[in-house]
N, C-alpha and C positions, 0 to 999 in steps of 0.2 A: 212073536207080541202075544201076550197075555190079553183076556179083554175080561172086566171085571164090571158089575151092576153093582149099585148101594143098594142095600137089601129094599125090596117090596119093586122093585124095578123088572124088567124082562131084561136079561143078557144080551149083549150084542156081541156081534161076530165074533167066535175064538179063532186062532189062527193054529192055537197049539192046544196042550189039554185042557178044557177048562175049571174052571179054579173058581170055589162058591164062596162068596165073600159071607164073613164074618158077621156075627149077630147081632143086632141094633148097637148103636157105640163105637164099633169096631170096625171104621171104614176102611181099612186094606188087610186086606187076607195075610194071614201069616208068612205063607211062603212066597206072599211077593215085598212084604219086608225083608225078609232072609235074604231076597237077592238084593235088595237094597240095600244090606249090609255087607256085601262081597265087594261092594265098590266102593274106588276114591272119591267118584264124581256121582252126584245124586241129582238130578235134572228133573224138576216136579212142575210140571205146563201147568199150565189153568187157561182158562175161560175168563178174561180179569174180572168179570163183574156178575160172575157166580158166585155164591155166598159160603154154598155146601164145596166147591174145588178149594176153598184156604182153608176149611176143616179140612179135606183131605191133606192139605200140608202138613200144616199143624201136629196132625197125626203121626207124620213120616218124622216129620225137625225134632218132635220129642222121643220117638223111641231110636232114631239116629243118634240123637246126642252131636254132631257136627263138629269138627273145629272149629269153621264156619261157617256163614249165612251169605250168599251172594245174591244182590237183587238188582232183579233187572228196573227198578221202580226208583231207585235210588240215586241221586250223585253222587261223587266223591267224597265231597264236600257235606253233603246232607249225612254221609254214611258216617264220617271223620267226629262226629258233633255227637253223634248218638252213644245214648249210655244208661245203662239198665236202670237208672232209676226215673229215666223217661217214658221208660214203655210202659212202667207203670200208672203213669199219667197220660191218656190222649192226647188230653189240650198241649203238654207240652208237648208231644210226641209231636204233634201237628204242626206246632210252631219251629222245631228245631229241623224238621225235616223238609219244613214248607212245602206242605202238602196239598195243599191249595193252588197252589202255585203249577202244582205237576200235571192235573190232568188227569190223575186216576180218579178210579171207583170211590166212593167214600172208605177212606181211614178205619172204621168200624169194622170193615170186611177183613184187614187184614192183620189187625189187631190178635188174634189167635195164632199169628205167625210171628210175630214179632216176640210173642211172651212166651213161645212154646222151649227157646232155644237160651241159653244164658252161653253168647258164642261172640268171636268180634264178627264184624258186621263190613263187606264188600258193596260199594255199588257201581253197577256196570250202565248206569243211565247215558244215553247220549242225548248231551246238549240239543238244542232245536237249532244253535250256529254250526254245528257239527253234521247233523242232518240234512242243513240247506246246504253244506258244503258237499256231502254226499250225492246230492243231486245236480248239481253245479259240474263240479266236478270228476264226481265216483268215487265208488268206496275207497282204492287206494290212495289216493290224496288225501280224503278227509281224515283218514286212522292217522296217515304221517307214516314216520318210522318203520313203526311196525306192520306196516302194508304187506312187504316181501313176505314176512316169515310167516303171513295170516294167508297171502297164498291171493290177495286182493287184487293183485295186480294180473291176475291169470282170469280171461276173459270163461263164460260157463259156459258148456256146451251148449249149441244151439238148439236142443229139443228141451234142455232143464232150463232154460233161460227163455225161451215159448213158454212151457209150462208156470213158470214161476211170476210172468207178467198175466198171464190169463187167469192165475189164480189174484192178483193183486187187482186185477177189473173186477174178478167177483167181489172180493174185498170191501170194494169200494164202490159196490150200487149198479155194476156196470156202466158209470156217469164217468169214468176218465178219459179225456181225446189218448190216443195212444202211444202222443210221446210223452207224455209221463208216467209211463208203466215203467220201463227202461230206469228214470230214474226212483221210482218208488222201490228196484229191486234192489238198486244199486244203498237204498237207504237199509234195507233188511240184512243183507251185506255186511252194512256195518257194524251193525247193531248184533249181529252175530256173534262178530267179530271181536268187539269191546268185551261183549258176555266173558267168552272164550279168555280175551284176555285176563279178566280182573280172575277168574276161575284160578287160571294158572296162579298165578298172584298171591291168594290166598291160599292154594296148597303147596305154594314153595313157602312160604312166611308162618304155614300153621300145621300142615302134614297131612292134612283130610282125617277125615275127609269132610267132603264139602257138601255144602246141601245148596240147591239153585232156584230162588224163584221168580219162576218166567213165566211167558205167554204159551201157549200150547205150538207155535210157529217157531220158537224159537227154541224149542223141547226137542224135536220131532226128530230123530236120527238121520235120516236120509239127506237133511239137509241143512240143519240147525248147528246149532252150537258143538253138536259131535265130531261134525266133517272138521269140523278147525281145532277140537283139541288132538284130534288123530293125525293129523298132519304135524302141528306142532310137538306133540308129546304122546307118541304110537301106542307106549306102552300103558298107559292108562287106563282104571278103570271105570267103564262111566256106565251109568244105569240110568235110561230115562222111562219117565210117567209121564203118559198122556192123561187128558181129562175130559170126556166126551160129554155131551148135552144129546140126551133121548138118542145115544148111538151115534149120533154124526159127530165125526173128526176126521182130518186133512192127516195125514204123516204116516212113519213106522217109530214106532215105541216099544221099548222094553213089556214095557204091559201098559193098559187102558185102563180107569176108574169109569164109570157110567155113571152118573147125573141127571138130577131132574134138572130142566132147563131156567134159565132165572126167567122171572119174567121182566120184561122189555119193550120196549117201544119200537117200532119198526124201526130200524137204524135207516133205512132206505126211501122214507115217508117222504122226507125233503125233497125228495129226486123226482117224485110222481106229479111229472105236469100235468097226469088228463082230469 
């Protein structure tokens, strides 16, 4: 994994030879872009509410000129309604995508990514009803006919299940009752599988390369989308980019780019009863 800092910040830990970030205005080093260009699928992770992360994604999409872009944030129906003309009109884009109802950060953060590529768009959003089904009956039942193909019926090893539950507890401010944690892991696995399914469909229909806009948790190669892709289509060349804040990130990636932390309120403040 390569770790790169945005200019002006300290470098995060390198696990391979250090890579110097390009000059101001070039957020992705040339050799990282070159590695991306060798891939069939480039998974561009993010912290959802960090504007800098979306600028990095936009730069990657511009450089790659992918044959399709798969979005975690969009429903299949919203993606099908999207037109290039709407991308140039933020109000129309928000209306077509029903963005206000989806619960993501402001659309303005994502506009550079939408505008970066003139390519078909695929939606991989897991509807709330499917997420609830995964919590109640498991990820395999929620996915349906494709569950065996993606291995969702196979339980995770005990150690990995425990690690994932611990991560879910931390990400939910250590406020979750223990019985909720396996349910949250099931939803995460469902989302990984739905993203992988959309990527494979996009690749089959357009020939690649495919760019993927998603959170870091889905992008990580040790747990996320790449695990499902390697199971279903092991010959696919996949590149994963993680985006850290002040050097902090969990998981394994082919490269990591560091950015300043976005200003935000403490998400755990609501749980503080002191």
